[in-house]
C-alpha positions as CSV (number, residue, x, y, z in Angstrom):
1,M,102.7,81.8,103.3
2,G,106.2,83.2,104.4
3,G,106.4,85.1,101.1
4,V,103.3,86.9,101.5
5,A,104.4,87.6,105.4
6,R,108.0,89.3,104.1
7,R,106.5,91.8,101.7
8,T,106.4,94.2,104.6
9,L,105.5,97.2,103.8
10,V,106.4,99.3,106.5
11,G,109.5,98.2,105.2
12,L,109.6,99.7,101.3
13,M,110.3,103.1,103.2
14,A,113.5,101.7,103.8
15,F,115.3,102.5,100.7
16,S,119.1,104.5,100.9
17,I,119.1,108.2,99.8
18,G,121.6,107.4,98.2
19,A,120.1,104.3,95.7
20,L,117.5,107.2,95.7
21,G,119.1,109.7,94.0
22,I,119.3,109.3,90.9
23,V,115.8,109.1,90.5
24,A,115.4,112.6,91.9
25,V,117.2,113.9,89.2
26,T,116.0,111.5,86.4
27,S,112.0,110.5,85.5
28,G,109.6,108.1,85.1
29,A,108.8,105.3,81.9
30,G,108.8,107.0,78.8
31,A,109.6,111.2,80.0
32,A,109.8,113.7,77.9
33,G,114.1,114.4,76.7
34,L,115.2,111.2,79.0
35,T,117.1,107.9,78.7
36,A,117.6,105.0,80.7
37,P,121.8,104.3,81.0
38,M,121.4,100.5,79.6
39,A,118.7,101.5,76.9
40,G,121.5,100.9,73.8
41,M,123.0,97.6,75.7
42,K,122.1,94.7,73.5
43,P,120.4,91.8,75.0
44,L,121.2,88.1,74.3
45,Q,120.5,86.7,70.9
46,T,120.4,83.1,71.9
47,I,120.2,81.0,75.3
48,G,123.4,78.9,75.2
49,K,124.4,76.1,78.1
50,G,124.0,77.2,81.4
51,E,126.8,78.8,83.7
52,G,125.9,76.1,86.6
53,K,124.5,78.5,89.0
54,L,122.0,81.1,89.1
55,N,122.6,84.2,92.4
56,L,119.5,85.4,92.8
57,I,117.1,88.4,94.9
58,A,114.2,87.7,96.1
59,W,111.1,87.7,98.2
60,E,110.5,85.1,100.6
61,G,108.9,82.4,98.6
62,Y,110.0,82.9,95.0
63,A,112.3,80.1,95.1
64,T,110.7,77.5,96.7
65,P,111.8,74.2,96.7
66,Q,108.5,72.5,94.6
67,W,109.7,74.8,91.2
68,V,113.3,75.5,92.3
69,K,114.6,71.7,92.4
70,P,112.9,70.4,88.9
71,F,114.1,73.6,87.1
72,E,117.7,72.6,88.4
73,K,117.7,69.0,87.8
74,A,116.2,69.9,84.2
75,T,119.2,72.7,83.3
76,G,122.3,72.1,85.8
77,C,121.9,76.2,86.8
78,Q,122.2,76.0,91.0
79,V,120.1,78.5,92.7
80,N,121.1,80.4,95.6
81,A,118.5,83.0,96.7
82,K,119.5,86.1,98.7
83,Y,115.9,86.8,100.4
84,A,115.1,91.0,101.3
85,G,112.6,92.3,102.6
86,S,111.6,95.3,101.1
87,S,112.0,97.0,97.5
88,G,114.5,99.0,98.9
89,E,117.2,96.4,100.0
90,M,116.5,94.7,97.0
91,V,117.5,98.3,95.5
92,S,120.7,98.5,97.4
93,L,121.8,95.0,96.8
94,M,121.5,95.8,92.8
95,S,123.9,98.9,93.2
96,N,126.1,98.4,90.8
97,G,124.5,96.2,88.1
98,G,124.4,93.6,90.6
99,G,128.4,93.6,91.5
100,H,129.0,90.6,89.4
101,Q,127.2,88.3,92.0
102,Y,123.5,88.8,91.6
103,D,121.7,87.5,88.5
104,L,118.3,89.0,88.9
105,V,115.9,90.5,91.1
106,S,112.0,90.1,91.3
107,A,111.6,93.6,91.6
108,S,108.0,95.3,92.3
109,G,106.9,98.4,90.8
110,D,107.8,100.7,93.2
111,A,111.5,99.5,92.5
112,D,111.4,99.0,88.6
113,L,112.3,102.5,88.1
114,R,115.1,102.9,90.5
115,L,117.2,99.9,89.2
116,I,116.6,100.7,85.8
117,Y,117.4,104.7,85.7
118,G,120.3,103.7,88.3
119,G,121.9,101.3,85.1
120,D,121.7,98.7,87.8
121,V,119.2,96.4,85.2
122,K,119.9,96.0,81.6
123,P,117.2,95.2,78.0
124,V,116.2,91.3,78.0
125,N,115.2,89.6,74.9
126,I,111.6,89.0,75.0
127,K,111.8,86.8,72.4
128,L,113.9,84.3,73.6
129,I,110.9,83.8,76.6
130,A,108.5,81.4,75.1
131,D,105.4,81.5,76.8
132,W,106.1,85.2,76.9
133,H,103.0,85.8,74.4
134,Q,100.6,83.7,76.7
135,F,100.7,86.7,78.7
136,R,98.0,89.0,79.9
137,P,98.3,92.3,77.6
138,F,98.9,94.3,80.0
139,L,101.6,92.7,81.4
140,K,103.7,92.2,78.7
141,S,104.9,96.1,77.8
142,P,103.6,97.2,81.6
143,S,105.1,100.9,81.8
144,F,107.3,100.0,85.4
145,N,109.1,97.7,83.5
146,T,109.1,98.8,79.7
147,I,110.5,102.4,78.9
148,N,110.0,103.5,74.9
149,G,110.0,99.8,73.7
150,V,112.6,98.3,75.3
151,H,111.9,95.3,77.6
152,Y,113.9,95.6,81.6
153,G,112.4,92.4,82.6
154,V,109.8,89.9,82.0
155,S,106.7,89.9,84.1
156,L,106.0,87.5,87.4
157,Q,103.0,87.6,89.3
158,F,101.0,90.8,90.6
159,G,97.7,91.2,93.2
160,P,95.3,94.1,93.3
161,N,94.8,96.4,96.4
162,V,91.2,95.2,97.3
163,L,88.6,97.5,100.1
164,L,88.6,94.3,102.4
165,Y,85.2,94.6,104.6
166,S,82.9,93.0,107.4
167,T,79.8,91.5,106.0
168,K,77.6,92.2,109.1
169,T,78.9,95.8,108.5
170,F,78.2,96.1,104.8
171,K,74.9,94.6,103.5
172,S,76.4,95.5,100.4
173,A,79.8,96.0,98.9
174,P,80.9,99.9,99.4
175,T,81.2,101.2,96.0
176,S,83.7,104.2,97.0
177,W,87.0,104.2,99.0
178,S,85.1,106.8,100.8
179,V,84.1,104.5,103.5
180,L,88.1,104.8,105.1
181,Y,87.6,108.2,105.2
182,S,84.2,107.9,107.0
183,K,84.0,109.4,110.8
184,K,80.7,106.9,110.8
185,Y,84.3,104.3,111.1
186,T,86.4,105.6,113.7
187,G,89.2,103.0,114.8
188,Q,87.4,100.7,112.8
189,V,89.3,100.9,110.1
190,T,92.8,99.7,109.0
191,V,95.4,100.1,105.9
192,P,99.1,99.5,104.5
193,N,101.9,101.1,106.9
194,N,103.4,102.0,103.4
195,P,104.5,105.7,101.8
196,I,103.6,103.9,98.4
197,Q,99.6,103.7,100.1
198,I,99.6,108.0,99.6
199,A,98.7,106.9,95.5
200,D,95.5,105.0,97.2
201,A,94.3,108.3,99.0
202,A,94.9,110.2,95.8
203,L,93.4,107.8,93.9
204,Y,90.7,108.4,95.7
205,L,90.6,112.5,95.5
206,Q,90.8,112.4,91.4
207,S,87.2,111.0,91.8
208,A,86.6,113.0,94.9
209,Q,87.9,116.2,94.4
210,P,88.3,116.7,90.7
211,S,89.4,120.1,90.7
212,L,92.2,119.2,92.2
213,G,93.5,117.7,88.1
214,I,95.0,114.1,89.7
215,T,95.5,112.4,86.3
216,D,98.1,109.5,87.9
217,P,98.3,108.7,91.5
218,Y,101.5,108.2,91.3
219,E,102.8,111.9,89.7
220,L,101.4,114.5,91.7
221,T,102.2,118.4,92.2
222,Q,103.2,120.3,95.1
223,P,99.3,120.9,95.3
224,Q,98.0,117.6,95.0
225,F,100.3,116.1,97.1
226,S,99.1,118.8,100.3
227,A,95.8,118.0,99.7
228,T,96.3,114.2,99.8
229,V,98.5,113.9,102.9
230,K,96.2,116.7,104.1
231,L,93.1,114.0,103.6
232,L,95.1,111.3,105.2
233,K,96.3,112.6,107.8
234,S,92.6,113.2,108.5
235,Q,91.9,109.3,108.3
236,K,94.8,108.9,111.8
237,P,91.9,108.7,114.1
238,L,90.0,106.1,112.6
239,I,93.2,104.3,112.1
240,A,93.2,101.2,114.8
241,K,96.3,100.0,113.4
242,Y,98.6,100.6,110.2
243,W,99.1,97.3,108.7
244,N,102.4,95.7,108.4
245,L,102.2,92.3,107.9
246,A,98.8,90.5,106.1
247,S,98.7,88.4,108.9
248,D,98.5,91.6,111.5
249,E,95.3,92.2,109.3
250,I,93.7,89.3,109.2
251,N,93.5,88.6,113.4
252,L,92.0,92.6,113.0
253,F,89.1,90.9,110.9
254,Q,89.4,87.6,112.4
255,S,89.1,89.8,116.5
256,K,85.9,91.8,114.4
257,T,88.4,95.1,115.7
258,V,87.8,96.5,112.1
259,V,85.4,96.5,109.8
260,A,86.9,98.1,106.6
261,G,90.3,98.2,104.8
262,A,92.8,98.1,102.3
263,A,94.2,94.6,101.4
264,W,95.9,91.6,99.2
265,P,92.9,88.8,97.5
266,Y,95.3,86.8,100.2
267,Q,93.9,88.3,103.4
268,T,90.2,87.5,102.0
269,N,90.9,83.9,101.3
270,T,92.5,83.3,104.6
271,L,89.3,84.9,106.1
272,K,87.1,83.3,104.2
273,A,88.9,79.9,104.2
274,N,88.3,80.3,108.4
275,K,84.9,81.1,108.1
276,A,85.3,85.2,108.6
277,G,81.8,87.4,107.7
278,V,84.0,89.1,104.7
279,A,84.4,90.1,101.6
280,D,86.2,92.5,99.2
281,T,85.7,94.8,96.2
282,I,87.3,97.3,93.5
283,P,84.6,100.2,94.8
284,K,84.3,102.4,91.3
285,E,87.7,104.4,92.0
286,G,89.5,102.1,90.9
287,A,92.4,100.7,93.2
288,T,96.2,100.6,93.4
289,G,98.0,97.4,92.4
290,W,101.8,95.8,93.1
291,A,103.0,93.6,90.0
292,D,106.2,92.2,90.3
293,T,109.4,91.6,87.3
294,W,112.4,89.6,87.3
295,M,114.9,92.1,85.9
296,L,118.4,91.0,84.7
297,A,121.2,92.7,86.0
298,T,123.3,94.5,84.8
299,N,126.5,92.5,85.1
300,A,124.8,89.0,85.6
301,P,127.8,86.9,86.0
302,D,125.0,84.0,84.4
303,P,122.9,85.2,81.5
304,N,121.8,81.8,80.3
305,C,121.1,80.4,83.4
306,A,118.8,83.2,84.2
307,Y,116.8,83.3,81.3
308,K,116.8,79.5,81.6
309,W,115.0,81.3,85.1
310,M,113.0,83.6,83.4
311,N,111.5,81.2,81.0
312,W,110.9,78.5,83.8
313,V,108.4,80.5,86.2
314,S,107.0,82.1,83.5
315,T,105.1,78.3,82.4
316,P,101.9,78.0,83.3
317,H,102.3,75.1,85.7
318,V,105.3,76.9,88.1
319,Q,102.8,80.5,87.2
320,A,100.1,77.9,88.9
321,E,102.1,76.6,91.8
322,Q,103.5,80.3,92.6
323,A,99.9,81.9,92.3
324,I,98.4,79.3,95.6
325,S,102.2,79.2,97.2
326,F,102.5,83.1,97.7
327,G,98.9,84.1,97.0
328,E,98.8,86.2,94.0
329,T,98.1,86.7,90.4
330,P,99.8,84.5,87.6
331,A,100.9,86.9,84.6
332,N,100.3,83.6,82.0
333,S,96.8,83.7,81.1
334,L,96.7,79.9,80.6
335,A,97.3,79.2,84.4
336,C,94.2,79.3,85.6
337,P,92.3,75.9,84.7
338,I,96.1,74.6,86.6
339,M,95.3,76.6,89.7
340,N,92.3,74.9,90.1
341,K,93.5,71.2,89.9
342,L,96.0,72.5,92.1
343,Q,93.7,74.3,94.9
344,A,89.4,74.2,94.0
345,G,88.3,77.6,93.5
346,S,91.9,79.6,93.6
347,C,91.4,80.8,90.5
348,N,88.7,82.7,91.2
349,G,90.0,83.0,94.9
350,Y,93.0,85.1,93.1
351,H,90.9,86.9,90.9
352,A,93.2,85.4,87.7
353,N,90.3,84.5,85.5
354,Q,88.8,88.6,85.2
355,P,88.5,90.0,81.8
356,D,90.8,92.5,80.8
357,S,88.5,95.5,81.3
358,Y,88.7,94.4,85.4
359,F,92.2,94.6,85.2
360,K,92.6,97.8,83.8
361,T,91.0,100.0,86.5
362,I,93.9,98.8,88.0
363,K,96.7,101.6,88.5
364,F,99.9,99.6,89.4
365,W,102.9,100.7,91.7
366,K,105.8,103.0,90.2
367,T,108.4,104.7,92.0
368,P,106.7,108.6,92.0
369,L,109.6,111.1,90.8
370,S,110.1,114.5,90.3
371,T,110.2,114.5,86.9
372,C,106.5,113.6,85.7
373,D,105.9,111.3,82.5
374,N,105.3,114.8,80.0
375,G,108.7,116.1,81.0
376,K,108.2,119.1,83.3
377,N,109.6,118.3,86.9
378,D,107.2,119.7,89.1
379,C,106.3,116.2,90.7
380,V,107.0,115.0,94.3
381,P,109.4,112.2,94.3
382,Y,109.3,109.3,96.8
383,Q,111.9,110.9,99.3
384,Q,109.0,113.2,100.2
385,W,106.4,110.6,100.0
386,T,108.6,108.5,102.7
387,N,108.9,111.3,104.5
388,A,105.1,112.7,104.6
389,W,104.6,109.0,105.4
390,T,106.7,109.0,109.1
391,Q,104.5,112.0,109.9
392,I,101.1,110.7,108.8
393,A,101.8,107.1,110.1
394,G,103.6,108.1,114.0
């Protein structure tokens, strides 16, 4: 599971101030009065002959020979992948619209808006993606990659951030994220080492302290942000370790060091496969989650091969292969039965067979920006999130 290991959450902190600068003065998807720089750029209308090559910026594991080699044989497009260890690195590599070098980037939701408002990605024509109509509804035009009806990429895979717990300690599933903030479990809790984790705490406070008026865990005013940071600082004595890699959390549960933590389904499935007494749940407050998008560089030198690739990785079979290989949930709703043929029980294990009502409880990552979606300039931007997280996790 190299891909899961390389999605090093602490690495998401490591983007440059310059890469964030454009975001600090702009806003989120569809924010009042704002326009993405490339919104008026006309996308490709037909897919022509491939250019013979394709340069990707991707999470490690997203360009695996299992599906790359058949793609190269079918299209003649030779794939060159530059693996990035963080969202910040992806943003830096994509500067200047890909620099006439890179074609596509497999960006996560915390990077999408930086790329869109930085002018580094351009609109895509989803009519050229044959399997797009088979995508789950919430991934066809999500706010993190679609602005005012303009698509800046094709959704790929996703995953919820679940509450992982010891079935020995909890005889029934915890109903609230409050267990991660309870002194009862001092020294027995683990959460990701990632500034976007602030959103998880904000989501909990949205229900726990309604007087704060939180409506979006990624759009926090200064008072809301301060209250969330205060909660996370009070949580620190409970933390056995802030985990950087999925394997870190797996080891903590296997050694019985922790009894509860924020996790991905991958950790749950790996631990269960090793006969560990664990389960996961999405509590009553809902959950955050991540979703990846193939985004087309503004200056992509190989657009035809890029569209061929987006089509290839959107098919049910490749979606199923990647979901199992990487440990995530496919966007294509027809991938589920193929997953089970490849690995029995994997569809259920990665929550791919859940109804849309389940996925509506997930608040997918998006870049926190200074201008809220309502047009007001009173939201706390991501740079302050990273600064605060350094103080929290120390």
